[in-house]
VEXNU-609118 format. One record per atom (N, C-alpha, C): x, y, z. Coordinates in steps of 0.1 Angstrom, whole numbers, plus 5000, padded with zeros to 4 digits. Layout:
XYZ/...
//
This chain:
910590069148/910490209145/909690279156/908690219161/907890299171/908490309184/909590239187/910290259199/910790399200/910990469189/911390599190/910390699194/909090659195/908090749199/908090749215/908290859220/908490869235/907190929241/906990899254/905890969261/906191119262/905191199259/905391339259/904591409270/903691339276/902791409286/903391399300/903191509308/903591519322/905091519324/905791599316/907191619318/907491769322/908491789329/908991919332/910391929327/910692019318/909792109310/908892029301/907792089297/906892029288/907491989274/906791899267/907291859254/907391979245/908391979236/908592089227/907892059214/907792159206/907092139192/907892039184/909292039185/910091949178/909791799183/909691779196/909391649201/908091599196/907091679196/905791649191/905791609176/906491689168/906591669154/907391539151/908491519158/909291399157/908391269160/907691269170/906791159174/905691139163/905191249158/904191239147/904791179135/905991229131/906591169120/906891019121/907290979132/907490839134/906190759133/905190809139/903890749138/903390729123/903490839116/903090839102/903990739094/905290739097/906190649090/905790499092/905390469105/904990339108/903690299101/902690389101/901490359095/901590339080/902390429074/902490429059/903490329054/904390289062/905490199057/906590269050/906490399049/907490479042/908390549052/909690529051/910590619058/910690749052/910790749039/910790869031/909790849019/908690919018/907690899008/908190938994/907590878984/907890918970/907291058968/907691118957/907191248954/905691248952/905191138947/903691118945/902991118958/903591078969/902991058982/903391168992/904391248988/904991348998/903891439004/902991498996/901991589001/901091529011/900591409008/899791329017/900491299030/901691259029/902591219040/902791339049/903191449043/903391579051/902091629058/900991619051/899691659056/899391569068/899591439067/899291349078/900191379090/901491409088/902391439099/901791569106/901391669099/900891789105/899591769112/898691679107/897491649114/897691569126/898591479126/898891399138/899491489149/900391579145/901091669154/899991759160/899091809152/897991899158/897191819168/896791699165/895991619174/896791579187/898091559185/898891529197/898991649206/899191769200/899191889208/897891909216/896791889209/895491899215/895291799227/895691679224/895591569234/896391609246/897691639244/898591669256/897991789264/897491889257/896992009264/895691969272/894991869268/893691839274/893791739285/894991669286/895191569297/895491629310/894991569321/895191609335/895691499343/896491529353/896991429362/897291489375/897291409386/897691459399/899091419402/899691339394/901091299395/901991409393/903091409400/904191509398/904791489384/905191599378/905791589365/907091509366/907291429355/908491349355/909691439350/910891399355/912091469352/912691399339/913091479329/913591419317/914891349319/915791399327/917091339329/916991209336/916091199346/915891079354/915290969344/914291009336/913690909327/914690869316/915590959312/916590919302/917590819308/917990839320/918890749327/918190609329/916990609332/916190479333/916190409320/915890479309/915890419296/917290369292/918290439295/919690399292/919990269299/919590259312/919890139320/919090019314/917790049310/916989939304/917689889291/918189979284/918789949271/920089869273/920889909283/922089839286/921789699291/920789689299/920389549304/919889459292/919189519283/918589449272/919589409262/920489509258/921389489247/922789479251/923189499263/924489489268/925089629266/926289649271/926989779271/927589809258/927589719248/928089749235/929589729234/930189679244/931689659244/932089529239/
//
């Protein structure tokens, strides 16, 4: 499940709100063990996602690097190549 959490820092263009929320959702899912929480746990689950997203935004905004920003398309191509090497081409 956590393989879906992607690095969000130092990309051009910067991470979107949706990417931050999606990573936060995956993190809370992993911690809680719930893919979809019950009604009894929905409020706590949603609050946790929002808190993690807020902390992630703060973290990303406070980080500094001298490295050049990474290109999303290049990183996606590298990930696809690693996946094909690991799992085969699916044919």
